LUMSEPA-75786 format. One record per residue (C-alpha): residue number from 1; y, z, x. Coordinates in steps of 0.1 Angstrom, whole numbers. Example, Ala and Ser with C-alpha at 12.3 -4.5 7.8 and 13.67 -1.06 7.14 Angstrom:
residues 2
[1, [-45, 78, 123]] [2, [-11, 71, 137]] 
END
This chain:
residues 717
[1, [477, 209, -216]] [2, [459, 224, -245]] [3, [441, 257, -239]] [4, [412, 270, -259]] [5, [406, 307, -260]] [6, [373, 324, -265]] [7, [381, 333, -301]] [8, [386, 297, -311]] [9, [349, 290, -301]] [10, [335, 316, -325]] [11, [335, 292, -355]] [12, [317, 266, -334]] [13, [291, 292, -323]] [14, [286, 301, -359]] [15, [281, 265, -369]] [16, [256, 257, -342]] [17, [238, 290, -346]] [18, [231, 281, -382]] [19, [213, 249, -372]] [20, [176, 256, -374]] [21, [156, 251, -342]] [22, [128, 226, -344]] [23, [93, 241, -348]] [24, [65, 237, -322]] [25, [50, 209, -343]] [26, [83, 191, -346]] [27, [89, 193, -309]] [28, [54, 180, -302]] [29, [61, 151, -327]] [30, [94, 143, -309]] [31, [76, 144, -276]] [32, [48, 120, -289]] [33, [74, 96, -302]] [34, [92, 96, -269]] [35, [60, 91, -249]] [36, [50, 62, -273]] [37, [83, 45, -268]] [38, [81, 49, -230]] [39, [46, 34, -231]] [40, [57, 5, -252]] [41, [87, -3, -230]] [42, [65, -1, -198]] [43, [38, -23, -214]] [44, [64, -50, -224]] [45, [80, -51, -190]] [46, [45, -53, -173]] [47, [35, -81, -196]] [48, [66, -101, -189]] [49, [59, -100, -152]] [50, [23, -112, -157]] [51, [36, -145, -172]] [52, [42, -157, -136]] [53, [13, -137, -120]] [54, [34, -108, -109]] [55, [26, -71, -116]] [56, [46, -41, -125]] [57, [70, -28, -151]] [58, [98, -28, -125]] [59, [95, -66, -119]] [60, [93, -72, -156]] [61, [125, -52, -163]] [62, [143, -73, -137]] [63, [131, -105, -154]] [64, [143, -92, -188]] [65, [176, -83, -174]] [66, [179, -118, -159]] [67, [171, -133, -194]] [68, [202, -116, -207]] [69, [222, -145, -192]] [70, [210, -163, -223]] [71, [209, -135, -249]] [72, [201, -157, -279]] [73, [168, -169, -264]] [74, [159, -134, -253]] [75, [166, -121, -288]] [76, [143, -146, -303]] [77, [116, -137, -279]] [78, [119, -100, -286]] [79, [118, -108, -323]] [80, [85, -125, -319]] [81, [71, -97, -298]] [82, [82, -68, -320]] [83, [70, -86, -351]] [84, [36, -89, -335]] [85, [37, -51, -326]] [86, [45, -43, -362]] [87, [16, -65, -373]] [88, [-7, -45, -350]] [89, [6, -13, -365]] [90, [-1, -26, -401]] [91, [-36, -35, -390]] [92, [-40, 0, -375]] [93, [-51, -13, -341]] [94, [-55, 12, -313]] [95, [-27, 13, -289]] [96, [-50, 2, -261]] [97, [-40, -34, -268]] [98, [-7, -26, -251]] [99, [-26, -26, -218]] [100, [-37, -62, -223]] [101, [-8, -83, -212]] [102, [-17, -116, -230]] [103, [-14, -98, -264]] [104, [22, -91, -255]] [105, [34, -121, -235]] [106, [20, -148, -258]] [107, [40, -135, -288]] [108, [70, -132, -265]] [109, [66, -168, -253]] [110, [62, -180, -289]] [111, [95, -163, -298]] [112, [113, -176, -267]] [113, [101, -211, -276]] [114, [118, -208, -310]] [115, [150, -196, -293]] [116, [148, -225, -269]] [117, [148, -250, -298]] [118, [171, -234, -324]] [119, [202, -213, -326]] [120, [201, -178, -341]] [121, [201, -179, -379]] [122, [181, -159, -405]] [123, [157, -188, -408]] [124, [151, -191, -370]] [125, [147, -153, -367]] [126, [121, -154, -394]] [127, [103, -183, -377]] [128, [103, -165, -344]] [129, [87, -135, -361]] [130, [61, -156, -378]] [131, [53, -174, -345]] [132, [50, -142, -326]] [133, [26, -127, -352]] [134, [5, -158, -352]] [135, [4, -159, -314]] [136, [-9, -123, -315]] [137, [-37, -131, -339]] [138, [-47, -162, -319]] [139, [-46, -143, -286]] [140, [-69, -115, -300]] [141, [-93, -141, -314]] [142, [-94, -165, -284]] [143, [-95, -138, -258]] [144, [-125, -122, -274]] [145, [-143, -156, -276]] [146, [-134, -166, -240]] [147, [-143, -132, -225]] [148, [-175, -127, -244]] [149, [-191, -161, -241]] [150, [-174, -178, -211]] [151, [-161, -149, -191]] [152, [-126, -165, -189]] [153, [-91, -153, -194]] [154, [-71, -165, -224]] [155, [-39, -173, -203]] [156, [-11, -188, -224]] [157, [-34, -210, -246]] [158, [-25, -192, -279]] [159, [12, -197, -272]] [160, [7, -234, -266]] [161, [-11, -238, -299]] [162, [16, -218, -318]] [163, [43, -238, -301]] [164, [28, -271, -313]] [165, [25, -256, -348]] [166, [62, -246, -348]] [167, [72, -281, -336]] [168, [53, -298, -364]] [169, [64, -274, -391]] [170, [101, -277, -380]] [171, [102, -314, -391]] [172, [102, -300, -427]] [173, [126, -272, -421]] [174, [162, -283, -428]] [175, [176, -248, -424]] [176, [172, -247, -386]] [177, [202, -255, -363]] [178, [192, -271, -329]] [179, [202, -251, -298]] [180, [228, -264, -273]] [181, [219, -264, -236]] [182, [245, -249, -213]] [183, [253, -276, -187]] [184, [270, -252, -163]] [185, [237, -234, -157]] [186, [216, -265, -158]] [187, [231, -279, -126]] [188, [253, -262, -100]] [189, [256, -290, -73]] [190, [225, -282, -52]] [191, [201, -309, -40]] [192, [180, -324, -68]] [193, [147, -310, -55]] [194, [160, -274, -52]] [195, [177, -275, -86]] [196, [146, -290, -102]] [197, [125, -262, -87]] [198, [148, -234, -98]] [199, [152, -249, -133]] [200, [115, -251, -136]] [201, [110, -215, -126]] [202, [135, -206, -154]] [203, [118, -229, -179]] [204, [86, -208, -175]] [205, [106, -183, -196]] [206, [122, -211, -217]] [207, [155, -205, -198]] [208, [165, -237, -179]] [209, [190, -216, -161]] [210, [193, -220, -123]] [211, [205, -185, -118]] [212, [175, -172, -137]] [213, [154, -195, -115]] [214, [169, -179, -84]] [215, [159, -144, -97]] [216, [123, -155, -103]] [217, [122, -172, -69]] [218, [134, -140, -51]] [219, [109, -119, -70]] [220, [81, -142, -59]] [221, [93, -140, -23]] [222, [96, -102, -25]] [223, [62, -97, -41]] [224, [42, -121, -20]] [225, [49, -147, 7]] [226, [17, -165, -3]] [227, [29, -168, -39]] [228, [63, -181, -28]] [229, [47, -208, -6]] [230, [22, -217, -33]] [231, [50, -221, -59]] [232, [71, -244, -37]] [233, [41, -264, -24]] [234, [26, -268, -59]] [235, [59, -281, -73]] [236, [65, -304, -43]] [237, [30, -319, -45]] [238, [31, -323, -83]] [239, [65, -340, -84]] [240, [56, -362, -55]] [241, [24, -374, -72]] [242, [43, -381, -105]] [243, [72, -398, -87]] [244, [48, -420, -67]] [245, [30, -431, -99]] [246, [61, -435, -121]] [247, [83, -449, -94]] [248, [112, -425, -97]] [249, [120, -389, -84]] [250, [150, -383, -107]] [251, [129, -382, -138]] [252, [103, -357, -126]] [253, [129, -332, -114]] [254, [142, -330, -150]] [255, [108, -329, -167]] [256, [100, -294, -182]] [257, [63, -302, -178]] [258, [67, -297, -140]] [259, [62, -259, -147]] [260, [25, -267, -149]] [261, [24, -275, -112]] [262, [38, -241, -102]] [263, [15, -221, -126]] [264, [-17, -240, -115]] [265, [-9, -235, -78]] [266, [-3, -198, -84]] [267, [-34, -193, -105]] [268, [-59, -212, -84]] [269, [-44, -208, -50]] [270, [-40, -170, -49]] [271, [-46, -151, -81]] [272, [-80, -159, -96]] [273, [-94, -171, -63]] [274, [-93, -152, -30]] [275, [-66, -169, -9]] [276, [-81, -191, 18]] [277, [-80, -226, 31]] [278, [-106, -235, 4]] [279, [-85, -220, -24]] [280, [-54, -238, -12]] [281, [-73, -271, -11]] [282, [-86, -264, -47]] [283, [-51, -256, -58]] [284, [-39, -289, -44]] [285, [-67, -308, -63]] [286, [-58, -289, -94]] [287, [-22, -299, -91]] [288, [-32, -335, -89]] [289, [-54, -332, -120]] [290, [-25, -315, -138]] [291, [-1, -343, -130]] [292, [-25, -368, -145]] [293, [-33, -347, -176]] [294, [3, -339, -181]] [295, [13, -376, -182]] [296, [-16, -384, -205]] [297, [-7, -356, -229]] [298, [30, -365, -230]] [299, [21, -401, -240]] [300, [-4, -390, -266]] [301, [19, -365, -282]] [302, [50, -387, -280]] [303, [42, -402, -314]] [304, [46, -369, -331]] [305, [73, -355, -308]] [306, [53, -326, -294]] [307, [60, -313, -259]] [308, [35, -309, -231]] [309, [43, -272, -225]] [310, [17, -253, -204]] [311, [-14, -271, -219]] [312, [-23, -289, -186]] [313, [-21, -256, -167]] [314, [-44, -239, -192]] [315, [-69, -268, -193]] [316, [-72, -272, -156]] [317, [-72, -235, -147]] [318, [-99, -226, -173]] [319, [-120, -256, -163]] [320, [-119, -247, -126]] [321, [-126, -210, -133]] [322, [-156, -219, -156]] [323, [-170, -243, -130]] [324, [-167, -218, -101]] [325, [-180, -190, -122]] [326, [-210, -209, -135]] [327, [-222, -217, -99]] [328, [-216, -181, -87]] [329, [-189, -191, -63]] [330, [-179, -160, -42]] [331, [-144, -174, -38]] [332, [-136, -159, -72]] [333, [-117, -127, -70]] [334, [-136, -99, -88]] [335, [-105, -78, -93]] [336, [-72, -97, -89]] [337, [-45, -74, -75]] [338, [-7, -73, -78]] [339, [-3, -100, -51]] [340, [-26, -125, -32]] [341, [-20, -103, -1]] [342, [-33, -72, -19]] [343, [-63, -92, -33]] [344, [-71, -102, 3]] [345, [-67, -66, 14]] [346, [-90, -53, -12]] [347, [-116, -81, -17]] [348, [-123, -90, 19]] [349, [-126, -53, 29]] [350, [-148, -45, 0]] [351, [-171, -74, 8]] [352, [-173, -64, 44]] [353, [-182, -29, 34]] [354, [-206, -37, 7]] [355, [-220, -69, 22]] [356, [-219, -83, -13]] [357, [-250, -63, -24]] [358, [-252, -38, -53]] [359, [-290, -33, -50]] [360, [-293, -8, -21]] [361, [-326, 12, -20]] [362, [-340, 38, 4]] [363, [-365, 30, 31]] [364, [-401, 33, 18]] [365, [-413, 53, 49]] [366, [-405, 81, 73]] [367, [-402, 77, 111]] [368, [-391, 47, 131]] [369, [-404, 13, 119]] [370, [-397, -22, 130]] [371, [-387, -52, 109]] [372, [-416, -76, 115]] [373, [-403, -103, 91]] [374, [-370, -104, 73]] [375, [-350, -126, 50]] [376, [-358, -163, 56]] [377, [-387, -152, 78]] [378, [-408, -174, 100]] [379, [-440, -172, 79]] [380, [-441, -163, 43]] [381, [-405, -153, 34]] [382, [-394, -188, 23]] [383, [-381, -205, -8]] [384, [-383, -183, -39]] [385, [-396, -155, -19]] [386, [-370, -155, 9]] [387, [-355, -120, 1]] [388, [-382, -97, 14]] [389, [-390, -75, 44]] [390, [-422, -66, 63]] [391, [-423, -34, 83]] [392, [-447, -24, 111]] [393, [-450, 7, 132]] [394, [-448, 4, 170]] [395, [-451, 26, 201]] [396, [-425, 28, 230]] [397, [-440, -4, 246]] [398, [-437, -24, 213]] [399, [-474, -24, 206]] [400, [-485, -20, 170]] [401, [-520, -6, 179]] [402, [-538, 16, 203]] [403, [-570, 8, 222]] [404, [-580, -29, 217]] [405, [-566, -32, 182]] [406, [-599, -44, 168]] [407, [-603, -17, 141]] [408, [-579, -9, 113]] [409, [-577, 27, 124]] [410, [-563, 15, 158]] [411, [-530, 4, 141]] [412, [-502, 30, 139]] [413, [-492, 19, 104]] [414, [-526, 22, 88]] [415, [-528, 51, 63]] [416, [-492, 61, 69]] [417, [-475, 73, 36]] [418, [-454, 49, 15]] [419, [-426, 66, -4]] [420, [-408, 54, -35]] [421, [-374, 38, -24]] [422, [-359, 43, -59]] [423, [-359, 65, -89]] [424, [-374, 47, -119]] [425, [-407, 38, -136]] [426, [-441, 25, -125]] [427, [-446, -8, -144]] [428, [-477, -24, -128]] [429, [-501, -17, -100]] [430, [-534, -28, -84]] [431, [-553, -3, -62]] [432, [-590, -13, -59]] [433, [-589, -43, -35]] [434, [-606, -38, -1]] [435, [-587, -37, 32]] [436, [-592, -68, 52]] [437, [-607, -66, 87]] [438, [-584, -76, 115]] [439, [-584, -114, 118]] [440, [-594, -119, 82]] [441, [-569, -124, 53]] [442, [-574, -126, 15]] [443, [-560, -160, 5]] [444, [-569, -156, -32]] [445, [-552, -123, -38]] [446, [-525, -124, -12]] [447, [-504, -95, -26]] [448, [-533, -72, -21]] [449, [-529, -37, -36]] [450, [-494, -33, -49]] [451, [-470, -12, -70]] [452, [-441, -27, -91]] [453, [-413, -2, -99]] [454, [-385, -6, -123]] [455, [-351, 7, -110]] [456, [-327, 22, -135]] [457, [-300, -1, -123]] [458, [-318, -31, -139]] [459, [-342, -47, -113]] [460, [-377, -43, -101]] [461, [-391, -34, -66]] [462, [-425, -46, -55]] [463, [-444, -30, -26]] [464, [-476, -47, -13]] [465, [-506, -42, 10]] [466, [-515, -6, 1]] [467, [-548, 7, 14]] [468, [-577, 6, -11]] [469, [-576, 34, -37]] [470, [-547, 51, -19]] [471, [-521, 47, -47]] [472, [-515, 81, -63]] [473, [-492, 70, -92]] [474, [-502, 53, -124]] [475, [-486, 28, -148]] [476, [-459, 44, -170]] [477, [-452, 73, -146]] [478, [-416, 84, -140]] [479, [-410, 86, -103]] [480, [-382, 99, -81]] [481, [-368, 85, -48]] [482, [-389, 98, -19]] [483, [-420, 105, -40]] [484, [-454, 95, -25]] [485, [-468, 62, -39]] [486, [-498, 57, -16]] [487, [-507, 47, 19]] [488, [-502, 17, 41]] [489, [-532, -7, 43]] [490, [-543, -42, 51]] [491, [-552, -56, 16]] [492, [-543, -91, 6]] [493, [-528, -118, 29]] [494, [-522, -93, 57]] [495, [-529, -101, 94]] [496, [-524, -64, 103]] [497, [-514, -32, 84]] [498, [-478, -34, 73]] [499, [-455, -27, 44]] [500, [-441, -56, 24]] [501, [-412, -49, 0]] [502, [-390, -71, -22]] [503, [-367, -70, -52]] [504, [-369, -92, -83]] [505, [-356, -95, -118]] [506, [-389, -96, -137]] [507, [-421, -74, -135]] [508, [-445, -102, -127]] [509, [-463, -102, -94]] [510, [-451, -131, -73]] [511, [-418, -134, -91]] [512, [-388, -150, -74]] [513, [-370, -125, -51]] [514, [-333, -114, -52]] [515, [-310, -100, -25]] [516, [-311, -63, -18]] [517, [-305, -39, 11]] [518, [-313, -4, 23]] [519, [-292, 28, 24]] [520, [-289, 59, 45]] [521, [-306, 49, 77]] [522, [-304, 44, 114]] [523, [-305, 8, 126]] [524, [-312, 5, 163]] [525, [-301, 42, 167]] [526, [-267, 35, 149]] [527, [-259, 53, 116]] [528, [-255, 28, 87]] [529, [-248, 38, 51]] [530, [-259, 4, 38]] [531, [-272, -28, 54]] [532, [-295, -58, 52]] [533, [-315, -55, 85]] [534, [-325, -83, 107]] [535, [-358, -92, 123]] [536, [-368, -68, 151]] [537, [-344, -41, 141]] [538, [-357, -6, 144]] [539, [-351, 14, 112]] [540, [-353, 51, 106]] [541, [-346, 69, 73]] [542, [-321, 98, 74]] [543, [-325, 129, 52]] [544, [-297, 134, 26]] [545, [-274, 165, 29]] [546, [-255, 166, -3]] [547, [-232, 195, 7]] [548, [-213, 171, 29]] [549, [-197, 153, -1]] [550, [-199, 182, -26]] [551, [-174, 202, -6]] [552, [-147, 178, -20]] [553, [-156, 188, -56]] [554, [-147, 154, -70]] [555, [-156, 162, -106]] [556, [-135, 149, -136]] [557, [-102, 168, -141]] [558, [-107, 189, -110]] [559, [-78, 194, -87]] [560, [-75, 193, -49]] [561, [-46, 209, -30]] [562, [-36, 200, 6]] [563, [-9, 214, 27]] [564, [5, 188, 52]] [565, [21, 195, 85]] [566, [38, 164, 101]] [567, [49, 165, 137]] [568, [83, 150, 144]] [569, [97, 134, 175]] [570, [119, 164, 181]] [571, [88, 186, 184]] [572, [94, 204, 152]] [573, [70, 202, 122]] [574, [78, 192, 87]] [575, [57, 207, 60]] [576, [48, 192, 26]] [577, [20, 193, 1]] [578, [-3, 170, -18]] [579, [-19, 178, -51]] [580, [-44, 153, -67]] [581, [-64, 154, -99]] [582, [-96, 136, -104]] [583, [-93, 112, -134]] [584, [-113, 84, -150]] [585, [-99, 49, -158]] [586, [-107, 31, -190]] [587, [-133, 10, -172]] [588, [-152, 41, -161]] [589, [-140, 41, -125]] [590, [-128, 74, -110]] [591, [-97, 80, -89]] [592, [-75, 107, -73]] [593, [-41, 108, -90]] [594, [-12, 122, -70]] [595, [15, 110, -94]] [596, [27, 84, -70]] [597, [-6, 65, -63]] [598, [-42, 64, -73]] [599, [-70, 64, -48]] [600, [-102, 50, -64]] [601, [-136, 62, -53]] [602, [-173, 62, -61]] [603, [-199, 90, -58]] [604, [-236, 84, -55]] [605, [-267, 96, -37]] [606, [-252, 78, -6]] [607, [-221, 101, -7]] [608, [-184, 95, -14]] [609, [-167, 62, -7]] [610, [-130, 55, -12]] [611, [-121, 19, -21]] [612, [-85, 11, -27]] [613, [-50, 26, -34]] [614, [-28, 16, -63]] [615, [8, 27, -57]] [616, [25, 42, -26]] [617, [17, 77, -13]] [618, [15, 81, 25]] [619, [-2, 115, 21]] [620, [-30, 99, 0]] [621, [-32, 71, 26]] [622, [-40, 98, 51]] [623, [-70, 110, 31]] [624, [-83, 74, 29]] [625, [-76, 68, 66]] [626, [-95, 99, 77]] [627, [-125, 96, 53]] [628, [-130, 60, 41]] [629, [-165, 71, 34]] [630, [-184, 104, 36]] [631, [-222, 97, 37]] [632, [-247, 123, 26]] [633, [-262, 122, 60]] [634, [-254, 143, 90]] [635, [-268, 132, 124]] [636, [-249, 149, 152]] [637, [-241, 125, 180]] [638, [-248, 93, 160]] [639, [-220, 71, 148]] [640, [-214, 47, 120]] [641, [-190, 19, 111]] [642, [-168, 14, 81]] [643, [-137, -7, 73]] [644, [-103, 0, 58]] [645, [-78, -23, 41]] [646, [-52, -35, 67]] [647, [-24, -21, 45]] [648, [-36, 15, 52]] [649, [-31, 11, 89]] [650, [-1, -12, 93]] [651, [34, -13, 80]] [652, [64, -37, 77]] [653, [63, -71, 95]] [654, [30, -63, 111]] [655, [14, -57, 78]] [656, [29, -89, 63]] [657, [17, -110, 92]] [658, [-18, -97, 91]] [659, [-21, -101, 53]] [660, [-8, -137, 55]] [661, [-30, -147, 83]] [662, [-61, -130, 68]] [663, [-62, -159, 43]] [664, [-72, -181, 73]] [665, [-92, -155, 93]] [666, [-109, -129, 72]] [667, [-115, -106, 102]] [668, [-77, -98, 101]] [669, [-80, -83, 66]] [670, [-96, -50, 77]] [671, [-93, -22, 102]] [672, [-125, -9, 118]] [673, [-134, 27, 114]] [674, [-159, 44, 137]] [675, [-172, 77, 125]] [676, [-193, 103, 143]] [677, [-205, 139, 136]] [678, [-194, 159, 166]] [679, [-209, 191, 151]] [680, [-223, 203, 119]] [681, [-188, 207, 105]] [682, [-166, 183, 125]] [683, [-163, 146, 118]] [684, [-145, 125, 144]] [685, [-131, 90, 136]] [686, [-114, 62, 154]] [687, [-95, 34, 136]] [688, [-86, 1, 153]] [689, [-74, -33, 143]] [690, [-81, -67, 158]] [691, [-54, -78, 183]] [692, [-38, -43, 187]] [693, [-48, -20, 215]] [694, [-35, 11, 198]] [695, [-61, 33, 181]] [696, [-57, 61, 155]] [697, [-79, 92, 160]] [698, [-89, 113, 130]] [699, [-107, 147, 128]] [700, [-121, 162, 97]] [701, [-133, 198, 97]] [702, [-154, 212, 69]] [703, [-157, 248, 59]] [704, [-186, 246, 35]] [705, [-185, 282, 25]] [706, [-148, 283, 15]] [707, [-147, 246, 3]] [708, [-120, 238, 28]] [709, [-113, 204, 43]] [710, [-89, 201, 73]] [711, [-78, 166, 82]] [712, [-59, 157, 114]] [713, [-45, 125, 128]] [714, [-22, 116, 157]] [715, [8, 130, 139]] [716, [-4, 148, 108]] [717, [-25, 179, 100]] 
END
């Protein structure tokens, strides 16, 4: 044993004490370099996972670790990727490109393709770097063209083009040594179909290694049961079609082009389309098309020795997406999530909550009015003018007039004020036409006196049948929501005094109508934040109380602090806390950031509405559960409905079951929320899901003076 006394350390202390400490600027520079390196590694891992429609840096890191089973191929891929990153640095591109996965995975695939063909030599490394840089440039160019003019993703199309260029150029390059396949990883004695499927999964990353295929398969299964089933079904259908046409199964199980079947099934069946029986059917059709195109391309390119690669997948997927997008097919996912289950969770709930309508306006009146004619009405709301509403005023017996109803003044709606349903501009109006007598209509000027308003959100609102000379605004006026426009009359084609309202894309009178709805109202005495009412519904506008949502203070960079008390089975309580910061994403959306998860929300004149959670934070889930929406309306004793993603309410096997089955029955994708103001400061809610008798009760108490929010559920406070 050798001992060291304190004196022997003095020289070391002297040496280290003479080393100058880094300045604040140097420490900040080191910190920036470290953060940049972290961002780069995270972006690369996330991009690798997106090659096979997975999400997350964790999944990507597992895939990269699996690729180390064939280090030479991985080294070539990384050479192509880092050369592309160096090119971006030379071009002085903003680092935002790191958040766009195709700009990273296309250069990676280009490098992997070189590693698949050739052994590591200075010449092959140079070729991998050139291929990666070219793939980066093509990805940037093609993605801009496709997104701008066709609203399409670039997929792996740049890699396919670069791969063909490399193959053709390699015929002239004598300094490249062909790679040697490892037979022990190409077959391990499993049935041909299973080995073919696993090899094909590995070949997506240019690694025909069954063990790598097993890793990819397990990641698919762990991330999504729907993806796992789609991958197997797509491969089985594609190989069966090709085997039936070619007359042999042995060939198709060893054909690298079979990877197109898996990629097409994943893209069409559950990523770009909302998973459903229709998307599964379209995925099957796409796989059949891919089999035919793949065979044709292989024959066509055989004369020059080019491989099929992922060209059929790119061609079929882009064609399907363009066709579905051009006809406005609602099956397209607006925001594809990390898995088909999460896409279902978010998309179906969002469509249930929003009813697919982004043009919600206020009611143009006060009091309780009846929908006399709605969308696709019995009389005039047909064809190009189907999206419109007529409103009348009734008494308790359902009559629209007093006395005999012979004179205009007998009708309850006559001369009642008409309010602006939007904030915007007055673009056109007519005010001098006479009111028709009861039983007489104006066939020549059927719109009567009208006002056309332009909404700041990009559409027009037309209101008709004003009383003669009652319009109090003029063309060019700036108007606010709730401002008086005029009074209800009986001008134009109007059997009795009523309000006609419609939305349109152009300012011309009689233009084609477009879908719209109403916000902040009672529908048949039930509180609704947004709806498209039906004929005979009784509507009543609700005054806005902005202090309901302003108590949350959800302004950018503001912070909210919660102390959480969780009741345990033992009767004791476990305390924790939640701190969230309001941040803004690059696309302009706002979210609450807890460090573990992000809760996205919107604020408007309708109040605060939470939409989805990215990440896992049970405390943030509680906030979403108790307040899926907080309308700027407070009507004590009245209730309203909202919906929550099923993942917020369920866990484990129950959650997996509901998410899987929701692709066949959309009602299983959401939990129903029933909210009610019990008092001026207490909001009571009940959450239930279809097929489960259990209910979750929530209570939210507001202290508007102290800006406090107290949230309680069955087990948390």
